[in-house]
N, C-alpha and C positions, 0 to 999 in steps of 0.2 A: 750778232750783237757786238762782237769784238771790233769790227770795223766801225760801227756807229760810235762806240766809245772812243776809238782813236780819232775819228773826225771831230767829235765833241771836244776832245782834249786839245787838239792842235788848232781848232777854230778855222778850219779850211775855208777859203773863199770860193774855191772851185776844185773840181777834179778833172784831170786830163788823162785821156786814154788814146792809144793808137788802134785799138781793137774794137770793131763794131759790136761783136758779141759781148765783150766786157762792158761796153757802154750800156747795152740793153739790160744786163744783169745789175749794174750799178743803179740805173734809173729805177728798176723794179724795187731794189732794196731801199733806196731813198724814199720812194713812194710808200712802201710798207711801214717805214718808221716816221713818216710825215716830216721829212727833212727837206729844206729848201736850199740845196747846194747845186749850183749849175755844173753840168758836165760838158766838157769841151773835147772835141776830137783833136788830136795832135795836128792834123793838117789844117783844121780851122784856126787853131792858135797861131801856127806859123803864117798862114795867109793874112791874118789880121796885122801882123808885124812886118810884112814885106813892104819895101819902099819902091815905088815906081820911079824909074829914071828915064828921063826923056833924051 
């Protein structure tokens, strides 16, 4: 419940993790509390912001 309160307080747009196990645990927690906060992997986040140079 502590993390839920923290997320509510800061009004997080998303969560980012580099750990697959942590992501699974966070997804389960968000589901248990019926929260709709996207979780991104760190590599996903970085890949989205890479610029291709020709």
